[in-house]
C-alpha positions as CSV (number, residue, x, y, z in Angstrom):
1,V,164.6,131.8,-55.0
2,P,167.8,133.1,-56.4
3,G,167.7,134.4,-60.1
4,Y,163.9,134.7,-59.8
5,A,163.2,137.9,-61.5
6,K,159.2,138.5,-61.3
7,D,159.2,140.7,-63.9
8,L,160.0,138.2,-66.7
9,Y,157.2,135.6,-65.8
10,G,153.1,136.6,-66.5
11,S,150.4,133.9,-65.8
12,D,146.5,134.1,-66.8
13,R,143.5,132.4,-65.7
14,L,141.7,131.5,-68.8
15,R,138.7,129.0,-69.9
16,V,138.3,126.3,-72.8
17,L,135.2,125.6,-74.3
18,S,134.6,121.7,-73.9
19,R,133.0,119.7,-76.7
20,D,129.6,119.7,-74.8
21,G,129.5,123.3,-76.3
22,K,128.3,124.9,-72.8
23,T,130.8,123.7,-70.3
24,E,133.7,126.2,-70.1
25,I,136.8,124.6,-68.2
26,P,139.3,126.7,-66.3
27,I,143.1,126.7,-66.9
28,S,145.8,128.2,-65.0
29,V,148.8,129.2,-66.9
30,V,152.1,130.2,-66.3
31,Y,155.1,131.2,-68.6
32,R,158.0,133.6,-69.3
33,K,156.8,136.8,-71.2
34,D,159.0,136.6,-74.0
35,T,158.1,132.5,-74.8
36,M,154.0,133.8,-75.1
37,E,155.1,136.6,-77.3
38,K,156.5,134.2,-79.5
39,A,153.6,131.7,-79.2
40,E,151.1,134.5,-79.9
41,S,153.1,135.5,-82.9
42,G,152.3,132.2,-84.5
43,H,155.4,130.4,-83.7
44,P,154.7,127.2,-81.3
45,V,156.5,126.6,-78.3
46,P,156.8,123.6,-75.8
47,T,153.9,123.3,-73.5
48,H,153.3,121.2,-70.3
49,L,149.8,120.4,-69.1
50,Y,149.2,119.0,-65.7
51,G,145.7,117.6,-64.3
52,Y,143.8,115.9,-61.9
53,G,140.4,116.2,-61.4
54,S,139.2,113.5,-58.6
55,Y,137.8,113.5,-55.2
56,G,136.5,117.0,-55.4
57,S,139.8,118.2,-54.9
58,T,141.1,121.6,-56.1
59,I,144.3,121.8,-57.5
60,E,146.0,125.7,-56.5
61,A,147.9,127.3,-59.1
62,K,150.7,128.6,-56.7
63,F,154.2,129.6,-57.1
64,G,156.6,126.7,-57.6
65,S,160.2,127.0,-57.9
66,S,160.7,123.6,-59.5
67,R,158.8,125.0,-62.8
68,L,161.4,127.8,-63.4
69,P,163.6,125.6,-65.1
70,L,161.0,124.8,-67.6
71,L,159.9,128.5,-68.0
72,N,163.6,129.5,-68.5
73,R,163.7,126.9,-71.4
74,G,160.9,128.3,-73.3
75,M,157.9,126.3,-72.2
76,I,154.4,127.3,-71.0
77,Y,153.1,125.8,-68.0
78,V,149.5,124.6,-67.7
79,I,147.2,123.3,-65.0
80,A,144.0,122.1,-66.4
81,H,141.2,122.3,-63.5
82,V,139.0,119.6,-65.1
83,R,135.4,118.1,-63.7
84,G,135.7,116.0,-60.8
85,G,137.9,118.5,-58.8
86,G,136.6,121.1,-56.4
87,E,137.1,124.4,-58.3
88,F,133.5,125.1,-59.1
89,G,131.8,123.2,-55.7
90,R,130.1,120.3,-55.7
91,P,128.1,120.5,-59.1
92,W,131.7,120.6,-60.6
93,Y,132.6,117.2,-58.8
94,E,129.0,115.4,-58.7
95,E,126.7,113.8,-60.9
96,P,124.8,114.6,-63.2
97,D,127.3,117.1,-64.7
98,G,130.8,116.6,-62.7
99,G,133.4,114.4,-63.1
100,K,132.7,111.5,-60.6
101,L,130.9,107.6,-60.8
102,L,128.6,107.7,-64.2
103,C,129.8,110.7,-65.3
104,K,133.5,110.2,-64.9
105,K,134.3,110.7,-68.7
106,N,133.7,114.3,-68.1
107,T,137.3,114.6,-66.6
108,F,139.0,112.8,-69.4
109,N,137.2,115.1,-72.1
110,D,137.6,117.8,-70.4
111,F,141.9,117.3,-70.5
112,V,141.8,116.0,-74.2
113,D,139.6,119.3,-75.2
114,V,142.1,121.6,-72.9
115,A,145.2,119.7,-75.2
116,R,143.5,120.4,-78.4
117,F,142.9,124.3,-77.3
118,L,147.0,124.4,-76.5
119,A,147.6,122.4,-79.7
120,G,145.6,124.9,-82.0
121,N,147.0,127.8,-80.2
122,W,150.4,127.8,-78.5
123,T,151.9,124.7,-79.7
124,T,151.8,121.5,-81.6
125,P,151.4,117.7,-80.5
126,E,154.6,117.6,-81.0
127,M,155.5,119.6,-78.5
128,L,153.1,118.9,-76.2
129,S,153.8,116.9,-73.2
130,C,151.3,116.0,-70.2
131,E,151.5,115.2,-66.4
132,G,149.7,113.4,-63.5
133,R,149.9,111.7,-60.1
134,S,147.9,109.2,-58.5
135,T,144.5,109.4,-60.0
136,G,145.8,112.1,-62.1
137,G,148.0,109.4,-63.5
138,L,144.6,107.6,-64.7
139,L,143.5,110.7,-66.3
140,V,146.6,111.1,-68.2
141,G,146.5,107.1,-69.1
142,V,142.7,107.6,-70.3
143,S,143.5,110.6,-72.3
144,I,146.5,109.5,-74.0
145,N,144.2,106.2,-75.2
146,Q,141.6,108.9,-76.3
147,A,144.1,111.0,-78.4
148,P,147.4,109.5,-78.7
149,D,148.3,111.6,-81.6
150,L,147.8,114.8,-79.2
151,F,150.7,114.2,-77.1
152,R,154.6,113.8,-77.3
153,V,155.4,112.5,-73.9
154,A,153.2,111.7,-71.1
155,I,154.6,111.5,-67.0
156,L,152.6,108.9,-64.4
157,G,153.4,109.5,-61.4
158,V,152.0,106.6,-58.8
159,P,149.3,106.3,-61.4
160,F,146.0,104.3,-60.3
161,V,145.0,103.1,-63.9
162,D,143.9,99.1,-63.4
163,V,140.3,100.7,-62.0
164,A,138.5,97.7,-63.3
165,V,140.5,95.1,-61.6
166,T,141.2,96.8,-58.5
167,M,137.8,98.2,-57.6
168,T,136.4,94.6,-58.3
169,D,138.7,93.2,-55.3
170,A,137.4,94.2,-52.3
171,S,140.5,92.2,-50.5
172,I,142.7,95.0,-51.8
173,P,143.2,97.7,-49.3
174,L,141.0,101.1,-49.3
175,T,138.9,99.2,-52.3
176,S,135.8,99.2,-50.5
177,E,136.1,103.1,-49.6
178,E,136.9,103.9,-53.1
179,W,133.2,102.5,-54.6
180,V,132.1,106.2,-53.3
181,E,134.2,107.8,-55.7
182,W,134.5,105.4,-58.7
183,G,131.6,102.6,-58.2
184,N,131.5,99.1,-57.6
185,P,132.0,97.5,-60.8
186,N,130.4,94.3,-59.4
187,E,127.0,96.4,-60.4
188,E,126.1,96.1,-63.8
189,K,125.1,99.8,-64.1
190,V,129.0,100.9,-63.1
191,R,131.1,98.3,-65.0
192,S,130.5,99.6,-68.3
193,I,131.8,102.6,-67.3
194,T,134.9,101.2,-65.3
195,K,135.8,99.4,-68.8
196,S,135.7,102.0,-70.8
197,I,138.4,103.7,-68.5
198,Q,140.6,100.6,-69.0
199,M,143.9,101.5,-71.0
200,K,147.0,100.4,-72.7
201,I,149.8,102.7,-73.1
202,S,149.8,103.9,-76.9
203,I,152.4,106.8,-77.3
204,P,156.0,106.2,-78.0
205,W,157.5,108.4,-75.6
206,F,156.1,108.2,-71.3
207,C,157.8,108.2,-68.1
208,T,156.2,106.5,-65.2
209,F,156.8,106.6,-61.3
210,I,156.0,104.0,-58.9
211,C,156.0,103.5,-55.2
212,W,156.7,100.1,-53.8
213,H,154.9,99.9,-51.0
214,C,152.0,101.8,-51.6
215,S,148.6,100.3,-50.6
216,C,146.7,103.0,-52.8
217,T,148.6,102.7,-56.0
218,S,150.7,99.3,-56.5
219,F,153.5,98.7,-58.8
220,F,151.7,95.8,-60.3
221,D,148.8,98.1,-61.2
222,V,151.0,100.0,-63.3
223,S,152.5,97.0,-65.1
224,H,149.1,96.0,-66.6
225,T,149.1,99.1,-69.0
226,F,152.2,97.9,-70.9
């Protein structure tokens, strides 16, 4: 990568205690060393938080040249490995303590808890942005509804956000297959959970990207959040 000087940057793998008082949420952090020195000396810096947390998928902390412009502008970049992913195997993903079906709220709570940790240590809500794509967009959408005062900016890429409507209509491609992940809202025990993760965008600055021909996350799915 042209202009990349490895010695200018640092990375860490830390754990943040969740609101349940026992679960430790892993986070991957990358930064310029001079930026982190500033943050640790009590001067808040811009911070960007990314998450996914579904399908048991592990978000790898790997080198990405697209992050360098952010780091070189004094931003800390953080990946929250929230429950619902596969970072700690099936228990991190599945019921009763993971982030799937009836315990899906753990995914969103973990993301907000990580954001609170960041806002209390390296940044402030006025300098904290967040991002998620596909079901990571759902993660961001629910989180900014749960804690709208915690984030300045949100980026939702092809977000899956209208869960109750999508999962109720089996005529939509992939819906019935997705019941394994989200449950069937036509069933009473699932309906209340699904309704609780419906959302309306509630912060002043956000950006969303849609895909016109995507059968998984349709453009009209996103429009219901405005």
